[in-house]
C-alpha positions in Angstrom: -79.6 -207.2 -42.0 -77.9 -210.4 -42.8 -74.1 -210.3 -43.0 -74.5 -212.3 -46.3 -76.5 -209.5 -47.8 -74.3 -206.7 -46.6 -70.9 -206.3 -48.2 -68.5 -203.5 -47.2 -66.8 -201.6 -50.0 -63.7 -203.3 -51.1 -60.5 -202.1 -52.6 -59.8 -203.0 -56.2 -57.0 -205.3 -57.0 -54.9 -205.2 -60.1 -55.6 -208.8 -61.0 -58.2 -211.4 -60.1 -57.0 -214.9 -59.0 -58.0 -218.1 -60.7 -61.1 -219.6 -59.2 -59.6 -223.1 -59.5 -56.7 -222.2 -57.2 -59.1 -221.0 -54.5 -61.6 -223.9 -54.6 -58.9 -226.5 -55.0 -57.3 -225.3 -51.8 -60.6 -225.1 -49.9 -61.6 -228.5 -51.1 -59.3 -229.8 -48.3 -62.1 -228.7 -45.9 -64.6 -230.9 -47.8 -62.2 -233.8 -47.7 -61.9 -233.8 -44.0 -65.7 -233.5 -43.6 -66.1 -236.7 -45.7 -63.4 -238.5 -43.7 -61.1 -238.6 -46.7 -57.4 -238.0 -46.8 -56.4 -234.5 -47.8 -56.4 -234.1 -51.6 -59.3 -236.5 -52.2 -61.4 -234.1 -54.3 -58.3 -232.8 -56.2 -57.2 -236.4 -57.1 -60.8 -237.3 -58.0 -60.7 -234.3 -60.3 -57.5 -235.5 -62.0 -59.0 -239.0 -62.5 -62.3 -237.7 -63.8 -60.7 -235.2 -66.2 -58.6 -238.1 -67.6 -61.8 -240.0 -68.2 -63.3 -237.0 -69.9 -60.2 -236.7 -72.1 -60.7 -240.4 -73.2 -64.3 -239.5 -74.1 -63.2 -236.6 -76.2 -65.4 -234.0 -74.3 -65.4 -230.5 -75.6 -63.9 -227.6 -73.6 -67.2 -226.3 -72.3 -68.1 -229.7 -70.9 -64.7 -230.3 -69.5 -64.9 -226.9 -67.7 -68.2 -227.9 -66.1 -66.8 -231.4 -65.2 -63.7 -229.8 -63.6 -65.7 -227.8 -61.1 -68.3 -230.6 -60.6 -65.6 -232.9 -59.2 -63.6 -230.4 -57.3 -66.7 -229.2 -55.5 -68.7 -232.4 -55.5 -68.9 -232.5 -51.7 -70.2 -229.0 -51.1 -73.3 -230.5 -49.3 -71.3 -233.1 -47.3 -71.6 -231.4 -43.9 -75.4 -231.4 -44.0 -75.8 -235.0 -43.1 -73.0 -235.3 -40.5 -75.2 -234.8 -37.4 -77.9 -237.1 -38.6 -75.4 -239.9 -39.4 -73.7 -239.5 -36.1 -77.0 -239.7 -34.3 -78.1 -242.8 -36.2 -74.9 -244.8 -35.5 -73.7 -243.1 -32.3 -70.2 -243.0 -33.9 -67.7 -240.5 -35.4 -69.4 -239.2 -38.6 -66.0 -238.9 -40.4 -65.1 -242.5 -39.8 -68.6 -243.6 -40.9 -68.3 -241.7 -44.1 -64.9 -243.0 -44.9 -66.1 -246.6 -44.3 -69.3 -246.0 -46.2 -67.4 -245.2 -49.4 -65.4 -248.5 -49.1 -68.6 -250.6 -49.0 -71.2 -251.5 -51.6 -74.2 -250.2 -49.6 -76.6 -251.5 -52.3 -75.6 -255.1 -51.3 -77.5 -256.2 -48.3 -74.6 -258.4 -46.9 -72.1 -255.6 -47.3 -74.5 -253.0 -45.7 -75.2 -255.3 -42.8 -71.5 -255.9 -42.2 -70.9 -252.1 -42.3 -73.6 -251.5 -39.7 -72.3 -254.4 -37.5 -68.9 -252.9 -37.5 -69.9 -249.4 -36.6 -72.9 -249.5 -34.3 -72.2 -249.3 -30.5 -72.7 -252.3 -28.3 -70.4 -254.2 -25.9 -71.9 -257.7 -26.4 -73.0 -259.6 -29.4 -76.6 -259.4 -28.3 -76.4 -255.6 -27.7 -74.8 -255.1 -31.1 -77.3 -257.2 -32.9 -80.2 -255.3 -31.3 -78.6 -252.0 -32.3 -78.2 -253.2 -35.9 -81.9 -254.1 -36.0 -82.9 -250.8 -34.4 -80.8 -249.0 -36.9 -82.6 -250.8 -39.7 -85.9 -249.5 -38.5 -84.6 -246.0 -37.7 -82.6 -245.8 -40.8 -85.4 -246.8 -43.2 -85.6 -243.8 -45.5 -83.0 -241.9 -43.6 -80.3 -242.6 -46.2 -82.5 -241.2 -49.0 -83.4 -238.2 -47.0 -79.7 -237.5 -46.0 -78.5 -237.9 -49.6 -81.3 -235.7 -50.9 -80.4 -233.0 -48.4 -76.7 -233.3 -49.2 -77.3 -233.2 -53.0 -79.7 -230.2 -52.9 -77.5 -228.3 -50.5 -74.4 -228.9 -52.7 -76.2 -227.8 -55.9 -77.5 -224.7 -54.2 -74.1 -223.6 -53.0 -72.6 -224.3 -56.5 -75.1 -221.9 -58.0 -74.3 -219.4 -55.3 -70.7 -219.5 -56.5 -71.9 -218.6 -60.0 -71.1 -222.0 -61.5 -73.1 -223.4 -64.4 -76.4 -225.3 -64.2 -74.6 -228.3 -65.6 -72.1 -228.3 -62.7 -75.0 -227.9 -60.1 -76.9 -230.7 -61.8 -73.9 -233.0 -61.6 -73.4 -232.3 -57.9 -77.1 -232.9 -57.3 -76.9 -236.4 -59.1 -73.5 -237.5 -57.7 -74.9 -240.5 -55.9 -77.1 -241.9 -58.6 -76.2 -245.2 -60.1 -76.4 -246.5 -63.7 -78.9 -249.3 -62.9 -81.2 -247.0 -60.9 -80.1 -248.3 -57.5 -78.6 -245.0 -56.4 -79.9 -242.0 -54.4 -81.8 -239.8 -54.0 -84.1 -240.3 -57.0 -83.1 -243.6 -58.4 -82.3 -242.2 -61.9 -81.4 -244.8 -64.5 -78.8 -244.7 -67.3 -78.7 -241.6 -69.5 -81.2 -239.9 -67.2 -78.2 -239.3 -64.9 -76.2 -236.3 -66.2 -73.0 -237.4 -67.8 -70.9 -235.2 -65.6 -72.4 -236.8 -62.5 -71.7 -240.3 -63.9 -68.1 -239.4 -64.4 -67.8 -237.7 -61.0 -69.3 -240.7 -59.3 -66.9 -243.1 -60.9 -63.9 -240.8 -60.3 -64.6 -240.4 -56.5 -65.0 -244.1 -56.0 -61.8 -244.9 -57.9 -59.9 -242.4 -55.8 -61.1 -243.8 -52.5 -60.1 -247.3 -53.5 -56.8 -246.1 -55.0 -56.0 -244.3 -51.8 -56.8 -247.3 -49.6 -55.8 -250.3 -51.8 -53.9 -249.0 -54.9 -54.5 -248.7 -58.6 -55.3 -252.3 -59.5 -57.9 -252.7 -56.7 -59.5 -249.4 -57.7 -59.9 -250.4 -61.3 -61.0 -253.9 -60.3 -63.8 -252.3 -58.2 -64.9 -250.2 -61.1 -65.1 -253.3 -63.4 -67.1 -255.2 -60.7 -69.6 -252.4 -60.5 -69.8 -251.8 -64.2 -73.4 -251.8 -65.3 -74.7 -251.4 -61.7 -73.0 -248.3 -60.2 -71.2 -247.1 -63.2 -71.8 -246.7 -66.9 -69.9 -249.5 -68.8 -68.5 -247.0 -71.3 -66.9 -244.9 -68.6 -65.3 -248.0 -67.0 -63.9 -248.9 -70.4 -62.5 -245.4 -70.7 -60.9 -245.8 -67.2 -59.4 -249.1 -68.3 -57.6 -247.4 -71.2 -55.2 -245.7 -68.8 -55.1 -248.4 -66.0 -51.6 -249.3 -67.1 -50.4 -245.7 -67.3 -48.1 -245.9 -64.2 -46.8 -242.3 -64.3 -50.4 -241.1 -64.2 -51.3 -243.1 -61.1 -47.9 -242.4 -59.4 -48.4 -238.7 -59.9 -51.6 -238.8 -57.9 -49.5 -239.2 -54.7 -47.2 -236.2 -55.3 -47.4 -233.0 -53.3 -47.9 -230.8 -56.3 -51.2 -232.5 -57.2 -53.2 -229.3 -56.7 -51.1 -227.5 -59.4 -51.5 -230.5 -61.6 -55.3 -230.4 -61.2 -55.4 -226.6 -61.8 -53.5 -227.2 -65.1 -56.4 -229.4 -66.3 -58.9 -226.5 -66.4 -59.5 -225.8 -70.1 -57.2 -222.9 -71.0 -59.8 -220.9 -72.9 -62.4 -221.2 -70.2 -60.4 -220.3 -67.1 -62.8 -218.8 -64.4 -61.5 -215.9 -62.4 -62.4 -214.9 -58.8 -62.6 -211.1 -58.4 -63.3 -209.5 -55.0 -67.0 -210.0 -55.3 -66.6 -213.7 -56.1 -64.1 -214.1 -53.2 -66.9 -212.8 -51.0 -69.3 -215.3 -52.4 -66.8 -218.1 -51.8 -66.5 -217.0 -48.1 -70.3 -217.0 -47.8 -70.6 -220.4 -49.5 -68.1 -222.1 -47.3 -69.7 -220.5 -44.2 -72.9 -222.4 -45.2 -70.9 -225.6 -45.4 -69.4 -225.0 -42.0 -72.7 -224.1 -40.3 -74.5 -227.1 -41.7 -72.2 -229.4 -39.7 -74.2 -229.1 -36.5 -77.9 -228.1 -35.9 -76.6 -225.8 -33.1 -74.6 -223.6 -35.5 -77.1 -223.2 -38.3 -76.4 -219.4 -38.6 -73.3 -219.0 -36.4 -70.9 -217.8 -39.0 -73.3 -215.4 -40.6 -74.2 -214.1 -37.1 -70.6 -213.6 -36.1 -70.0 -211.7 -39.3 -73.0 -209.5 -38.7 -71.9 -208.6 -35.1 -68.3 -208.1 -36.3 -69.3 -205.6 -38.9 -71.4 -203.7 -36.4 -68.4 -203.5 -34.1 -66.1 -202.5 -37.0 -68.4 -199.6 -37.9 -68.4 -198.4 -34.3 -64.6 -198.5 -34.2 -64.1 -196.7 -37.6 -62.5 -199.6 -39.4 -61.4 -198.9 -43.0 -63.0 -200.6 -46.0 -60.1 -203.1 -46.4 -60.2 -204.0 -42.7 -63.9 -204.6 -42.9 -63.4 -206.9 -45.9 -60.8 -209.0 -44.1 -62.8 -209.1 -40.9 -66.0 -210.1 -42.6 -64.4 -213.0 -44.5 -62.5 -214.1 -41.4 -65.8 -214.1 -39.5 -67.5 -216.2 -42.1 -64.7 -218.7 -42.3 -63.3 -218.7 -38.7 -64.8 -222.2 -37.9 -63.9 -224.0 -41.2 -61.5 -226.1 -39.1 -64.5 -227.5 -37.2 -65.3 -229.5 -40.3 -62.6 -231.8 -39.1 -64.2 -232.3 -35.6 -66.5 -235.2 -34.9 -70.2 -234.4 -34.3 -69.8 -236.6 -31.2 -67.9 -233.7 -29.8 -69.7 -230.7 -31.5 -73.1 -231.9 -30.4 -72.3 -233.5 -27.0 -74.8 -232.3 -24.4 -72.5 -232.7 -21.5 -69.0 -231.6 -20.5 -66.2 -232.6 -22.9 -63.5 -235.0 -21.7 -59.9 -233.7 -21.7 -59.3 -235.6 -25.0 -62.4 -234.2 -26.5 -61.5 -230.7 -25.4 -58.0 -231.1 -27.0 -59.6 -232.1 -30.3 -62.0 -229.1 -30.1 -59.1 -226.7 -29.4 -57.4 -227.8 -32.5 -60.0 -226.4 -34.9 -58.4 -222.9 -35.1 -55.2 -224.5 -36.2 -57.1 -226.4 -38.9 -58.8 -223.2 -39.9 -55.4 -221.5 -40.4 -53.9 -224.5 -42.3 -56.8 -224.6 -44.8 -57.2 -220.8 -45.4 -53.5 -220.0 -45.7 -53.3 -222.1 -48.8 -55.4 -219.5 -50.6 -53.1 -216.7 -51.5 -56.1 -214.2 -51.5 -57.0 -215.3 -48.0 -53.6 -215.0 -46.2 -54.7 -212.1 -44.1 -58.1 -213.7 -43.5 -56.4 -216.9 -42.3 -54.4 -215.1 -39.7 -57.4 -213.3 -38.2 -59.7 -216.3 -38.4 -57.3 -218.5 -36.6 -57.1 -216.1 -33.6 -60.8 -216.1 -32.7 -60.1 -218.0 -29.5 -57.0 -216.2 -28.5 -57.3 -214.0 -25.3 -55.5 -210.9 -24.0 -54.1 -212.8 -21.0 -52.5 -215.5 -23.1 -54.9 -218.2 -22.0 -56.6 -218.7 -25.3 -55.9 -221.2 -28.1 -54.5 -222.5 -30.3 -51.3 -220.4 -30.1 -51.6 -218.9 -26.7 -51.0 -215.4 -28.0 -51.2 -212.4 -25.6 -52.4 -208.8 -25.8 -49.3 -207.4 -27.6 -49.7 -210.0 -30.4 -53.4 -209.4 -31.1 -54.5 -206.7 -33.5 -57.8 -205.0 -33.4 -59.3 -207.3 -36.1 -58.3 -210.3 -33.9 -59.8 -208.7 -30.8 -63.0 -207.7 -32.6 -63.6 -211.2 -34.0 -63.1 -212.7 -30.6 -65.8 -210.6 -29.1 -68.2 -211.2 -32.0 -67.7 -214.9 -31.7 -68.3 -215.0 -28.0 -71.5 -212.9 -28.4 -73.0 -215.0 -31.1 -72.3 -218.2 -29.3 -74.0 -217.0 -26.1 -77.0 -215.7 -28.1 -77.6 -219.1 -29.7 -78.7 -222.3 -28.1 -76.2 -225.0 -27.5 -76.5 -228.7 -26.6 -75.8 -228.0 -23.0 -77.9 -224.7 -22.5 -80.6 -222.5 -23.9 -79.9 -219.3 -25.8 -79.2 -216.3 -23.5 -80.9 -212.9 -23.8 -78.9 -209.9 -25.1 -78.6 -208.1 -21.7 -77.2 -211.2 -20.1 -74.8 -211.7 -22.9 -73.5 -208.1 -22.6 -73.0 -208.7 -18.8 -71.0 -211.9 -19.4 -68.8 -210.3 -22.0 -68.3 -207.2 -19.8 -66.9 -209.4 -17.0 -64.2 -210.6 -19.3 -63.1 -207.1 -20.5 -59.5 -206.4 -19.7 -58.4 -209.9 -19.0 -59.7 -212.1 -21.8 -61.4 -209.6 -24.1 -60.5 -206.2 -25.4 -62.1 -203.3 -23.3 -62.5 -201.0 -26.3 -64.3 -203.7 -28.3 -66.5 -204.5 -25.3 -67.3 -200.8 -25.0 -68.3 -200.7 -28.6 -70.6 -203.8 -28.0 -72.8 -201.7 -25.7 -73.6 -199.4 -28.7 -74.7 -202.1 -31.2 -78.0 -204.1 -31.4 -77.7 -207.7 -30.5 -81.4 -208.7 -30.9 
């Protein structure tokens, strides 16, 4: 049975948390996947909500807009491997640069390709640009369609409205029909998508070049990328210096949360927190073709091991969520490293070993996930102190930490990787058993012999 389908009983809490607080914190993971500075989605939300205010949107529409922008990049990880393969370059840097270019303009697109394709000589680089033009024909549309469909699907999984899902699906459409994936024109593009598309582009240019450049870009693309009426609405607060200055403050997440319509605040009870963990596990696993079901598989094995060890309901809840989210820090690791078929260089290994630290940094911002953050960040720690990222030893590792470590090793060995084929269950058990007592907990390894791995 899938770990996504099975949920252990969970203790009731006295009060649910605001959904906006959870997703605003987790949006940092989407930012790093898109190669954006932390806070990109939150700042885009603040900009988009101000545009919505200028348009006089009602509370229901503003509520849908709020979540459309905060979670606009839910599908962003699904094209990382393909983009990395096409360009042979860091997917995060490519995405960052992509958002700063008008890719509908042939000259700008060619310049972007020239800058990022590999090649030591002018001739080699020119050949690679031409090769990319052939290989990439239609690839952009396919990648965008996958990204949009995946994002909309995950939004529905979170219980968000059809309007929010539709906005995420149409995020990259342009007013003149030159966008992707379907080339929608004008009012055929959902209003929320039109606002979100403008807001994200303005934020990217604001972050890189400042307020004036961001608004100038919007005016230059008025009537092509963006609806003229929305650009006019943006212009009405271009000179509001306190607004733009506030985008750079550390309390921007709190500011964004305050913009959710008061009478339509969405809450996240325990069941919804589970769905959030499941949803972001899908975002994580989509980053690489070699981890398509990794988080779900780790959660499944971890729950089997928990049952064998008699874990309480609350322990199983924390363990399952930690298993689903343990690799969220990998969203900040380049696919050049994640999908590399050979041995990693020392620099690449150092970057890879940072992902548990990133996991902890992202998850600990969510008050409801504090315990989850601690366990998730320890999945590569080992009893002998030779693990990472903190180098903890046996006395510092609890049974949830130890169980997740074994589950993670097992699932990784059972799945194919760029450098080897998937291993059969009996061989996996043998490899794990050889690490018992030094790296992995003997009690958990013993429990592993009693659970199905096939």
